[in-house]
N, C-alpha and C positions, 0 to 999 in steps of 0.2 A: 607755969600755971597752965591747965588743961580747959577743954571747953567745959561749960557748965549746959546741962539740958534742964529745961524747964517744962514738965509735963503739962499737956494741957489738962483743965480741969475735967475729970471723967463725967460722962451723963449724956443723955440724950440731946441731939442738937448739934453736936460737935462736929462742925463742918468746916468747909474753907473761910468763910467770913468771922467765925468763931477763932480760927487759928491766927489770922491777920489781926483781929483785934487784941490778942493776947500778945503778939508780936509788937504792935503799935504800943500798947501800954507796958511793956518790960522796961524796966527802970535799969540799966546797965550803966557802970562807971564809962566815964567819958573816955573815948577811944575804942572801945570794945564793939566787937561787931555782933549783932543780933540777926540770927537767921531762923527760916522755918525751912528743917531738912527733915524728909520724910516724915513730914507730919508732928516734928519736935521742934519746939523752939528752942534755940541754942545759942549761948552766949560765949565769945572766943575772947579771950585776951587781945589787947592791942598787938599787932605785929611787929617783928623785930626789926632792927636798924638794917639789915641785910635782906630782908623781906621789902621792906619801902624802897631801898635803892634798886634792887631788881625790877620793881614796878615802876620807878621812875625812868630808869635805862630803857625799858622797853616803850615806854609811853614817849618817851622823847625820839624815838626810832620811827614809830608808829605816825607821828606827826609829819612826817615827812612824804608819806606814802598814800593816806586818807585824802578822799574828797573834801573840797573845802567847806561842805555843807554838813559832814560828820562830826562827831565830837568823840572824846575818850573820857571816860567818868570812874573814878575810884570809890564812890560811895553811893551810888545807883542800885535801888533793889529792881531784882529780875524775878519777876512773879511766873512762875511753874506750878498752877495749880493742880495740873493733871499729876503730878508727883507730889503732892502736898507741900511745895517747895516755894519760899522766896528766900533766893539768895542774894549775897552782896558780894559780887565776885571783884576781884582786885582791880580788874579792868575790863571797862565794857566798851565796844566801840560799836555806835549806831549812828543813823542819821539825826541831827540837831533835832530835827522838828518833832521828833519822838519824844526827846528828851525836855521838851520845852512844856512849860505851863503847870498847874499844881499837880500835889502829890510827889512820892519820892520812889516810885516804882515805875517800870515799862514792862509791857508784856516781851517774854522771851521770844516770840517769833519775830520780833522787831530788830532784834539784835544780830548784829554781822558777825562780830566776834567777841567771844568772852575769854577772860584769861584768869585763872586761878594759880597762885603760886602757894605750895604746901607749907604749912607751919608744922612743926614735930607734934603738936597736940592734938591738931585735926586734920591730918593730913590724908587719912581713909575718907572723911566727907568728901574730899575733893577727888580723890582718884576713884572712887566708886558712886556715891550716892549723886552727887552734884554731876556726874558724867552720865550718867542714866537720865538725871532729871533734863539736863541740856538737850542731851539726843531726842529724846520724848517730845520736847517742845519745839524742835526742827531749828536750833540755833545752828548757823551755817557751819561755823568753826569754833572750835574749842582749843585753845592752846594751855596744856598744862607744863606748868614749870614745877619740877620735882628735887630740890636740892636734898631731900631727906630719902631718895629712892635708894634702898638697900646700898648705902654707902656710895653710890656712883650717880651724882646729879644727872637727872634727864629732862628733857624737853618732849612732849609727845604733841603732836598736832592731829587732832580729830577731826573728822568732817564727814559730808554725805550721808547725814543721817536718814534712818529708814527704818521703821516698824519700833522706834524706841532705842536703836543700838548705833553706833558710831562706826564709820571704817577709821582706823588709825593711817593716816598720811604719810606720817613720818616719826620716827623716835630717834634722837641723838643723845649722846653723852654732852655734858656741858664743854664747851670748847670746839664743839663740831659747828657747822652751819644748817640752820633748819631755814625752809623756803616757805613763806607763805604766800600761798597762790593769789590770783588777781581777784578783787581789785586791788589786793595788798601789793603784789609782786614785790616782797621784800625778802631779800637774804639776811637772814638774822644770825650773826655772831653769838652763839650763846656762850662763849669764851668770857664776855663781858660781865657776865652774872657772878656776883660774890656768891662763894659755897659757905654755909651756915656750919 
């Protein structure tokens, strides 16, 4: 099953608030992910078991290195209005105070690390659209886990966002170590991740 796009109703006044309203009102089957990517509301099927296992394994390692007042979230919306985006990353790491209170989304500039794990159906959203969105919003670190990358699963760490672009800090094939810089200070063995 591939991602379904829901085009916003055309007409005057189509702005960020209209897109968010459409996003909030989209009735998707349980487990599906509804996002706004470059101004289009998208609905993706639930992630695979390997996808979920990858998220869980990474989350387990991150808990050992993040400050006590930070949290790791799997279904929290990250608002990127400058790119007409409202993403639901696979993992979001940020101070718990930012994720506390009413609502279901946080501003991207508050995020310390965002993780996307590609799926076959929507890998290009993660590789291209979201990478630009997170960089433009100033998300400090973006980890892209890509089991579908040209037959060779890879992990790419992006950082130092400037002028809407990231610098690639490191890219490794699954099986090699990738270091997340401080405040994480984590040497991540990517060989633990399943290959889809």
